[in-house]
PLY file of the C-alpha trace (Angstrom):
ply
format ascii 1.0
element vertex 205
property float x
property float y
property float z
element edge 204
property int vertex1
property int vertex2
end_header
175.47 103.44 59.61
174.98 105.46 62.81
174.51 103.73 65.91
173.85 104.95 69.57
174.57 102.47 72.70
173.91 102.43 76.62
174.64 101.12 79.30
173.53 102.06 82.82
173.69 99.21 84.24
176.01 100.15 87.49
177.10 103.33 88.68
180.21 103.85 85.73
177.39 105.30 83.18
178.23 104.76 79.03
176.84 106.19 76.25
178.67 107.00 73.21
177.17 107.87 69.65
179.02 105.64 66.88
179.37 105.97 62.86
180.12 102.94 61.36
183.25 101.94 63.48
184.34 105.23 64.76
183.38 107.28 68.04
182.00 110.81 67.67
180.85 111.17 70.76
181.58 109.43 74.50
180.26 109.93 77.93
181.53 107.34 80.70
181.76 108.76 84.25
180.86 107.89 87.30
176.74 108.17 88.64
175.60 107.33 91.51
171.94 109.40 92.61
169.28 110.80 90.64
170.74 108.67 87.17
166.90 108.47 85.41
166.83 112.17 85.61
170.82 112.78 84.75
170.84 110.54 81.45
168.79 112.29 79.40
170.50 115.40 79.27
174.28 113.33 78.62
171.98 111.91 75.16
170.93 114.92 74.11
174.76 116.07 74.63
175.99 114.43 72.44
173.39 114.25 69.91
174.46 117.80 70.06
177.66 117.61 70.33
178.09 115.84 67.22
175.52 117.78 64.83
172.40 115.48 63.98
169.40 113.70 64.92
167.81 111.10 66.49
166.12 110.24 64.18
169.55 109.27 61.88
169.93 106.89 64.89
169.72 103.30 62.33
170.31 100.98 65.65
170.24 100.93 68.84
172.07 98.75 71.04
171.80 98.62 75.05
173.10 96.38 77.82
170.28 94.98 79.36
172.02 93.00 82.30
173.40 91.81 84.50
173.94 94.64 87.34
171.88 97.49 89.18
167.57 96.71 89.33
167.11 100.38 88.45
169.94 101.09 86.21
169.36 98.20 84.40
166.06 98.87 83.74
166.39 103.04 82.94
168.62 101.59 80.42
166.01 99.48 78.86
163.72 101.75 79.15
165.18 104.85 77.09
166.22 101.86 74.57
162.79 101.22 74.19
161.06 104.40 73.78
163.38 105.77 71.49
162.73 102.40 69.21
159.57 102.20 69.41
159.43 106.23 68.33
161.74 105.60 65.83
160.64 102.17 64.05
164.08 100.99 64.84
164.97 97.47 66.48
167.25 97.38 69.67
170.11 94.71 69.82
171.20 93.94 73.91
173.91 93.01 75.21
175.36 91.79 78.52
176.63 93.89 80.78
179.07 91.89 82.41
181.04 90.93 78.07
180.48 94.80 78.41
183.01 94.51 81.02
185.31 91.60 79.94
186.61 94.87 77.01
189.13 95.56 78.76
192.55 94.56 77.73
194.49 91.36 79.81
197.22 89.70 78.85
195.82 85.80 80.82
193.92 83.09 79.26
190.15 84.56 80.20
189.21 87.41 81.82
186.45 86.98 85.07
183.81 90.16 84.77
182.34 89.94 88.17
178.99 91.69 89.35
179.03 91.17 93.14
175.72 89.95 94.29
176.36 89.40 98.54
175.63 86.71 100.67
178.92 84.81 98.38
177.43 84.97 94.93
177.96 87.08 91.93
176.55 87.46 88.70
179.65 85.81 86.25
181.04 85.05 83.53
183.80 83.50 82.03
185.55 85.19 78.93
188.28 85.10 76.13
190.21 88.26 73.88
187.65 87.49 71.69
184.29 88.20 73.86
183.65 84.56 72.96
182.10 83.32 76.06
183.64 80.46 78.26
181.45 79.94 81.08
177.78 81.77 79.85
177.18 84.41 82.32
175.01 83.50 85.27
174.59 83.54 89.54
177.26 81.51 91.12
178.71 81.04 94.39
182.20 82.98 93.84
183.72 79.98 95.17
182.34 78.17 91.73
184.64 79.94 90.13
187.88 79.27 91.24
188.52 77.02 89.27
189.18 79.35 86.92
190.93 82.13 88.54
194.63 80.91 87.99
194.14 81.61 84.55
191.93 84.74 84.64
192.29 88.36 85.11
189.09 88.72 87.64
187.60 92.05 86.39
184.65 94.08 88.78
183.33 97.83 89.36
182.72 96.30 93.02
185.26 95.58 95.81
186.12 91.73 95.13
189.59 89.93 96.42
192.20 90.63 93.42
189.66 91.82 91.38
190.82 94.62 88.56
189.12 97.54 88.07
187.76 97.58 83.99
188.31 99.91 80.83
185.25 99.53 79.07
185.68 99.17 75.18
182.09 100.53 73.42
184.09 99.54 70.14
184.95 95.97 71.24
181.55 95.01 71.82
179.91 97.26 69.02
181.89 95.89 66.37
180.84 92.03 68.02
177.64 93.27 67.51
176.10 95.88 65.13
174.93 92.99 62.83
173.80 91.08 65.40
169.44 90.70 64.04
167.48 93.10 66.26
164.31 92.45 68.45
161.06 94.69 68.76
160.86 97.10 71.94
158.50 95.78 73.06
159.98 92.30 73.52
163.30 94.11 74.66
163.56 93.28 79.25
166.16 93.34 81.60
168.51 89.79 82.39
168.82 90.23 85.86
169.80 86.50 86.05
168.31 86.17 88.71
164.59 86.71 90.79
164.58 90.81 92.35
164.10 89.96 97.00
160.22 90.36 96.11
159.90 87.88 93.19
161.58 85.27 96.10
159.15 86.02 98.81
156.70 85.76 96.88
156.77 82.82 95.60
158.23 81.77 98.94
154.85 83.34 100.57
153.15 81.41 97.58
154.98 77.78 98.52
0 1
1 2
2 3
3 4
4 5
5 6
6 7
7 8
8 9
9 10
10 11
11 12
12 13
13 14
14 15
15 16
16 17
17 18
18 19
19 20
20 21
21 22
22 23
23 24
24 25
25 26
26 27
27 28
28 29
29 30
30 31
31 32
32 33
33 34
34 35
35 36
36 37
37 38
38 39
39 40
40 41
41 42
42 43
43 44
44 45
45 46
46 47
47 48
48 49
49 50
50 51
51 52
52 53
53 54
54 55
55 56
56 57
57 58
58 59
59 60
60 61
61 62
62 63
63 64
64 65
65 66
66 67
67 68
68 69
69 70
70 71
71 72
72 73
73 74
74 75
75 76
76 77
77 78
78 79
79 80
80 81
81 82
82 83
83 84
84 85
85 86
86 87
87 88
88 89
89 90
90 91
91 92
92 93
93 94
94 95
95 96
96 97
97 98
98 99
99 100
100 101
101 102
102 103
103 104
104 105
105 106
106 107
107 108
108 109
109 110
110 111
111 112
112 113
113 114
114 115
115 116
116 117
117 118
118 119
119 120
120 121
121 122
122 123
123 124
124 125
125 126
126 127
127 128
128 129
129 130
130 131
131 132
132 133
133 134
134 135
135 136
136 137
137 138
138 139
139 140
140 141
141 142
142 143
143 144
144 145
145 146
146 147
147 148
148 149
149 150
150 151
151 152
152 153
153 154
154 155
155 156
156 157
157 158
158 159
159 160
160 161
161 162
162 163
163 164
164 165
165 166
166 167
167 168
168 169
169 170
170 171
171 172
172 173
173 174
174 175
175 176
176 177
177 178
178 179
179 180
180 181
181 182
182 183
183 184
184 185
185 186
186 187
187 188
188 189
189 190
190 191
191 192
192 193
193 194
194 195
195 196
196 197
197 198
198 199
199 200
200 201
201 202
202 203
203 204
């Protein structure tokens, strides 16, 4: 089984091509600007290096958020276009669950993305990537009951946070047999409305 994995939900981008559980190509690096024009050459480079065609792909797995509104959109859009052209379904995974693949020695791990104004996008996971507290848009202080038994990971500069180490294989192994979704049903999972949507709702109230 050949799998294309994409995560563009933050400035730290992961692109992987796997065959069964073997990583044939892995790109993980920081892209701070112009991601839309840089990501396709990275994917193309991957296929050139592993020496097979995009048509050989059996499954597409994409992190569909939460995260950067633009970044999430880019990854999801690329996955949808490829899936539509290849007539393949898409498996979506949480970008927070991907952060939770970071090795840890505590009971739980708390992946976080700073949502500003005292809020974060966060969840709580155990070492097998089981969700203890579902991903949500939540006040940072409301997570404190979990802090003593947890490792906090974040690419943002949050208090006491450890920088994540992304293990693509771990999340792919968990989800590669999930039932996929047809491309037109896949959407970003932002966990909250955009500011424009919130302002529109306030205007209409």
